[in-house]
C-alpha positions as semicolon CSV with decimal commas, in nm:
position;residue;x (nm);y (nm);z (nm)
1;M;23,040;-7,370;-13,215
2;I;22,930;-7,055;-13,399
3;N;22,986;-7,019;-13,774
4;G;22,858;-6,831;-14,076
5;R;22,640;-7,047;-14,299
6;D;22,813;-6,928;-14,620
7;D;23,172;-6,913;-14,489
8;M;23,411;-6,950;-14,784
9;L;23,724;-6,980;-14,564
10;F;23,579;-7,266;-14,358
11;P;23,297;-7,421;-14,565
12;L;23,019;-7,601;-14,380
13;E;23,058;-7,945;-14,541
14;T;23,437;-7,967;-14,564
15;S;23,548;-7,779;-14,255
16;Q;23,279;-7,687;-14,002
17;S;23,088;-8,016;-13,992
18;P;23,398;-8,240;-13,962
19;L;23,540;-8,021;-13,684
20;F;23,209;-8,027;-13,499
21;Q;23,191;-8,407;-13,522
22;F;23,544;-8,444;-13,382
23;L;23,493;-8,214;-13,081
24;G;23,570;-8,430;-12,779
25;V;23,257;-8,361;-12,576
26;P;22,931;-8,557;-12,541
27;A;22,675;-8,488;-12,813
28;K;22,431;-8,352;-12,555
29;D;22,680;-8,074;-12,475
30;K;22,752;-7,977;-12,837
31;R;22,566;-7,726;-13,048
32;H;22,653;-7,592;-13,394
33;V;22,498;-7,249;-13,451
34;L;22,486;-7,139;-13,814
35;L;22,425;-6,769;-13,863
36;D;22,347;-6,585;-14,186
37;G;22,656;-6,455;-14,356
38;S;23,006;-6,562;-14,442
39;H;23,322;-6,570;-14,231
40;N;23,197;-6,261;-14,048
41;P;22,826;-6,311;-13,967
42;L;22,595;-6,030;-14,075
43;R;22,458;-5,956;-13,728
44;F;22,736;-5,977;-13,474
45;Q;22,479;-5,927;-13,196
46;E;22,369;-6,288;-13,262
47;V;22,726;-6,410;-13,203
48;I;22,738;-6,219;-12,874
49;R;22,397;-6,353;-12,766
50;E;22,500;-6,714;-12,837
51;A;22,838;-6,675;-12,663
52;L;22,684;-6,516;-12,354
53;A;22,419;-6,788;-12,333
54;W;22,695;-7,053;-12,344
55;L;22,895;-6,874;-12,075
56;D;22,587;-6,843;-11,852
57;K;22,507;-7,212;-11,896
58;Y;22,854;-7,348;-11,823
59;L;23,004;-7,082;-11,595
60;G;22,690;-6,938;-11,435
61;P;22,519;-6,605;-11,486
62;V;22,689;-6,286;-11,379
63;R;22,569;-6,154;-11,046
64;L;22,599;-5,781;-11,003
65;R;22,681;-5,653;-10,658
66;A;22,553;-5,323;-10,525
67;G;22,830;-5,067;-10,496
């Protein structure tokens, strides 16, 4: 789960943390990434990096084929 640390729409203590705790997956498969910023993190490249790492882990890395 990726969130902004200072999100005013979904605050960490009252929204993000409870949702994370109730996710129906084993704790070893859960990760809560808090990025600097509010509802829209300051560096969106970090969101992309985290999302791609998750996709690679659970769906496998992309293999490029030669033309």
